[in-house]
C-alpha positions as CSV (number, residue, x, y, z in Angstrom):
1,M,-69.5,1.1,-42.7
2,G,-70.0,5.1,-42.2
3,D,-68.7,7.4,-39.8
4,V,-69.8,6.5,-36.6
5,L,-68.1,3.0,-37.3
6,Q,-65.0,4.5,-38.1
7,K,-63.1,3.8,-34.4
8,Y,-63.9,-0.1,-35.0
9,N,-62.2,0.1,-38.4
10,P,-65.0,-2.5,-40.4
11,P,-65.5,-4.9,-42.0
12,L,-62.5,-6.8,-40.9
13,F,-63.0,-5.8,-37.1
14,T,-59.3,-6.1,-35.5
15,A,-59.0,-5.9,-31.7
16,Y,-57.0,-2.5,-29.6
17,N,-53.7,-4.3,-29.8
18,D,-52.6,-7.8,-31.6
19,K,-51.6,-9.1,-27.8
20,K,-55.4,-8.6,-26.9
21,R,-56.5,-10.1,-30.6
22,R,-54.5,-13.4,-29.7
23,K,-56.0,-13.6,-26.6
24,N,-58.9,-13.7,-27.7
25,E,-58.4,-16.8,-30.7
26,R,-57.1,-18.7,-27.9
27,L,-60.2,-18.4,-25.8
28,S,-62.9,-18.5,-28.9
29,K,-60.9,-22.3,-29.8
30,R,-61.4,-23.9,-26.2
31,M,-64.4,-22.2,-25.2
32,E,-67.6,-24.8,-25.6
33,K,-70.2,-22.4,-24.0
34,T,-70.6,-19.1,-23.4
35,E,-71.4,-17.5,-19.9
36,Y,-74.4,-15.7,-20.8
37,I,-77.6,-17.2,-22.3
38,W,-81.0,-15.9,-24.7
39,H,-84.6,-17.0,-23.2
40,N,-87.6,-17.1,-25.5
41,Q,-85.0,-14.1,-27.9
42,E,-84.9,-12.2,-24.6
43,V,-81.8,-10.7,-23.0
44,C,-82.6,-12.6,-19.7
45,D,-79.1,-11.9,-17.9
46,F,-75.5,-11.1,-18.7
47,T,-73.5,-13.4,-16.3
48,G,-69.8,-11.8,-16.7
49,F,-70.7,-8.6,-17.7
50,L,-73.1,-7.3,-15.1
51,E,-71.6,-9.2,-12.2
52,I,-74.5,-11.6,-12.4
53,S,-74.6,-15.3,-10.5
54,P,-73.9,-18.5,-12.8
55,M,-76.3,-19.8,-15.0
56,G,-76.9,-23.5,-16.0
57,K,-75.5,-24.1,-18.7
58,D,-77.7,-26.3,-20.9
59,K,-79.7,-23.8,-23.8
60,K,-82.5,-25.4,-22.8
61,E,-82.5,-24.7,-19.3
62,K,-84.4,-21.5,-17.9
63,P,-81.8,-18.9,-16.5
64,A,-80.9,-18.9,-13.0
65,K,-82.3,-15.8,-10.8
66,A,-80.3,-13.0,-11.6
67,S,-77.9,-11.3,-8.4
68,A,-77.3,-7.8,-9.9
69,F,-80.1,-6.9,-12.6
70,R,-82.0,-9.0,-15.4
71,I,-84.0,-7.9,-18.4
72,G,-87.2,-10.0,-19.2
73,F,-89.5,-11.9,-18.0
74,D,-90.8,-15.5,-17.9
75,E,-94.0,-15.6,-17.3
76,A,-96.3,-12.7,-15.3
77,M,-97.0,-13.0,-11.4
78,P,-100.2,-12.3,-9.6
79,E,-100.4,-8.1,-8.8
80,E,-100.5,-8.7,-4.8
81,E,-97.2,-10.8,-5.4
82,A,-95.7,-8.1,-7.5
83,K,-96.3,-5.1,-5.3
84,R,-95.2,-7.6,-2.0
85,Q,-91.6,-8.0,-4.4
86,V,-91.3,-4.2,-5.1
87,A,-92.0,-3.1,-1.7
88,E,-89.1,-5.8,-0.4
89,Y,-86.6,-4.8,-3.3
90,M,-86.9,-0.8,-2.0
91,R,-86.9,-2.2,1.5
92,K,-83.2,-3.6,1.0
93,L,-82.2,-1.1,-1.6
94,E,-82.9,2.0,1.1
95,E,-80.8,-0.6,3.3
96,E,-78.0,-1.1,0.9
97,Y,-77.6,2.7,0.1
98,K,-78.3,4.5,3.6
99,D,-74.7,5.4,3.8
100,V,-74.3,6.3,0.6
101,P,-74.7,10.3,0.4
102,P,-77.0,12.2,-1.1
103,E,-75.3,13.8,-4.1
104,E,-74.1,10.5,-5.0
105,L,-77.6,8.7,-5.5
106,E,-78.9,12.5,-7.4
107,A,-75.7,11.6,-9.6
108,S,-76.8,8.1,-10.4
109,A,-80.5,9.2,-10.6
110,E,-79.2,11.7,-13.2
111,K,-77.7,9.4,-15.0
112,M,-80.2,7.2,-15.4
113,R,-82.7,9.9,-16.6
114,A,-80.0,10.6,-19.6
115,Y,-80.4,6.8,-19.9
116,L,-84.3,7.1,-20.4
117,R,-83.8,10.4,-22.3
118,G,-81.8,8.2,-25.1
119,D,-79.0,10.6,-24.5
120,I,-76.6,7.5,-23.2
121,A,-76.0,4.2,-24.1
122,W,-76.4,1.4,-22.5
123,G,-73.2,0.2,-21.9
124,D,-72.2,3.9,-20.3
125,L,-74.7,3.7,-18.1
126,F,-72.9,0.4,-16.7
127,N,-69.4,2.6,-17.5
128,F,-68.5,-0.2,-19.8
129,S,-64.8,0.9,-21.3
130,I,-64.8,0.8,-25.0
131,E,-61.6,-1.6,-24.6
132,A,-64.1,-3.8,-22.7
133,L,-66.6,-3.3,-25.7
134,M,-64.0,-4.2,-28.2
135,E,-62.5,-7.2,-26.7
136,M,-66.6,-8.4,-27.0
137,T,-66.5,-7.3,-30.1
138,D,-63.7,-8.9,-31.9
139,F,-64.3,-12.0,-29.8
140,G,-67.9,-12.5,-31.2
141,Y,-66.2,-12.0,-34.7
142,H,-64.4,-14.8,-34.0
143,Q,-66.7,-17.2,-32.4
144,F,-68.4,-15.6,-35.9
145,K,-65.2,-16.5,-38.5
146,M,-65.3,-19.9,-37.3
147,G,-68.7,-20.3,-38.0
148,R,-69.7,-20.7,-34.2
149,Y,-73.0,-18.6,-34.9
150,E,-75.4,-19.2,-32.3
151,D,-72.3,-17.9,-29.7
152,A,-71.8,-15.2,-32.3
153,E,-75.4,-14.3,-32.2
154,R,-75.3,-14.1,-28.4
155,I,-72.6,-11.9,-28.3
156,F,-73.6,-9.3,-30.6
157,K,-77.1,-9.5,-29.4
158,V,-75.4,-8.3,-25.8
159,L,-73.4,-5.8,-27.9
160,T,-77.1,-3.8,-29.6
161,V,-78.6,-3.3,-26.0
162,L,-75.1,-1.9,-24.7
163,D,-75.0,0.5,-27.3
164,W,-78.2,-0.2,-29.9
165,N,-77.4,3.0,-32.0
166,N,-74.0,1.2,-32.9
167,A,-74.6,-0.1,-36.6
168,Y,-71.7,-2.0,-36.8
169,Y,-73.2,-4.4,-34.3
170,H,-76.3,-4.6,-36.0
171,S,-75.0,-5.5,-39.4
172,M,-72.8,-8.1,-37.8
173,L,-76.1,-9.7,-35.7
174,G,-77.8,-9.3,-39.2
175,S,-74.3,-11.5,-41.1
176,I,-74.8,-14.0,-38.6
177,L,-78.7,-14.3,-38.9
178,H,-78.3,-14.2,-42.9
179,R,-75.2,-17.2,-42.1
180,Q,-78.1,-19.4,-40.4
181,K,-81.0,-18.9,-43.0
182,R,-83.1,-16.8,-41.1
183,Y,-83.9,-13.6,-43.8
184,A,-86.3,-12.1,-41.9
185,E,-84.4,-11.8,-38.6
186,A,-81.3,-10.6,-40.5
187,L,-83.0,-8.1,-42.6
188,T,-84.4,-6.2,-39.6
189,E,-80.6,-5.9,-38.3
190,Y,-79.7,-5.1,-41.7
191,S,-82.4,-2.6,-41.7
192,Q,-81.4,-1.0,-38.9
193,A,-78.3,-0.5,-39.8
194,I,-78.7,1.5,-42.5
195,E,-80.9,3.8,-40.3
196,L,-77.9,4.3,-37.9
197,S,-75.3,4.5,-41.0
198,P,-76.9,5.2,-44.3
199,N,-73.6,4.5,-46.1
200,D,-73.1,1.2,-45.0
201,I,-71.9,-0.5,-47.9
202,P,-72.4,-4.0,-46.2
203,S,-75.6,-4.1,-45.1
204,H,-76.7,-2.5,-47.9
205,T,-75.1,-5.9,-50.4
206,H,-75.9,-8.2,-47.7
207,R,-80.0,-6.8,-47.0
208,G,-80.4,-6.3,-51.2
209,E,-79.1,-10.1,-51.8
210,I,-82.0,-11.5,-49.5
211,Y,-84.2,-9.2,-51.6
212,L,-82.9,-10.8,-54.5
213,M,-83.3,-14.2,-53.2
214,H,-86.9,-13.9,-52.5
215,G,-87.7,-12.4,-55.9
216,L,-88.1,-8.6,-54.6
217,L,-86.1,-7.2,-57.9
218,D,-87.0,-3.5,-57.3
219,K,-85.6,-3.4,-53.4
220,A,-83.0,-5.4,-53.9
221,K,-82.1,-3.0,-57.1
222,A,-82.1,-0.1,-54.7
223,D,-79.8,-1.9,-52.3
224,L,-77.2,-2.7,-54.8
225,E,-77.0,0.7,-56.4
226,K,-76.9,1.8,-53.1
227,A,-73.8,0.0,-52.0
228,L,-72.0,0.4,-55.7
229,S,-72.7,4.1,-56.2
230,L,-70.7,4.5,-52.5
231,D,-67.1,3.0,-53.9
232,E,-66.7,2.8,-57.2
233,S,-63.5,1.1,-56.4
234,D,-61.9,-3.0,-57.0
235,E,-60.3,-3.1,-53.9
236,N,-63.9,-3.7,-51.2
237,K,-64.8,-6.6,-51.6
238,W,-68.6,-5.9,-50.4
239,V,-69.1,-3.7,-53.7
240,N,-67.7,-6.3,-55.9
241,R,-70.1,-8.5,-54.0
242,A,-72.2,-6.0,-55.2
243,R,-71.6,-6.2,-58.7
244,I,-71.9,-10.3,-59.3
245,L,-75.5,-9.8,-57.7
246,M,-76.3,-7.1,-59.6
247,Q,-75.3,-8.9,-62.9
248,Q,-77.6,-11.8,-61.7
249,L,-80.5,-9.1,-61.2
250,E,-80.1,-8.2,-64.5
251,K,-80.7,-11.6,-65.5
252,K,-83.7,-12.2,-63.3
253,Q,-84.8,-8.7,-64.8
254,A,-84.0,-10.0,-68.9
255,A,-85.7,-13.5,-68.2
256,Q,-89.1,-12.1,-66.4
257,K,-88.9,-9.5,-69.5
258,K,-89.1,-12.7,-71.9
259,D,-91.7,-14.2,-70.2
């Protein structure tokens, strides 16, 4: 999956210890619905991750009002109302942080500036530990393996927001969308993973497969050849998959020449 992903031990993601892995497996089996939802393809609230008030569990419901943080808006509000809410928010903010030392406020402001410059990820901004991110990743992976694609999708969408530059998150999200036959979205995620990690074998193989399915043989060939060039052994299952797909591609090319 590339050097950037070595700490995650992909493609078969493993938890950082067996105790955590077994706990996540148990939670996955008895969990009916996740405690965070997506609305209109945008993440609105991260319950449990950013300490936000609980939301309705029906996916058709709009998310409950967040108590700590929110991304995305359901509808535009009038300008005057927006100004009023901003003024009220700033007043409450000043009241809440009036006893905080100026140097702490400046440190927080600098951290936000670093995020806006792209120097740190969202997870760093909110002090997510590597262990917490790995637990979330492991839990999402178990959801995926059990066929709970919608729940796995939510988890990995959150993870891509927390660390956009992690190619593994995009590759996994691509696989989840791929299984749901949402090919255009899967292509986007595989392409993002490859942009971040050009030697990501699974993403090249999967993207090549989608191109092949849709008759884009030149694009499929480029991806499959790239995957095959990265590992010539018979031990990598993604490379073996690429070999099978390449054989199918060659048959299609031969059939086209006959026509």
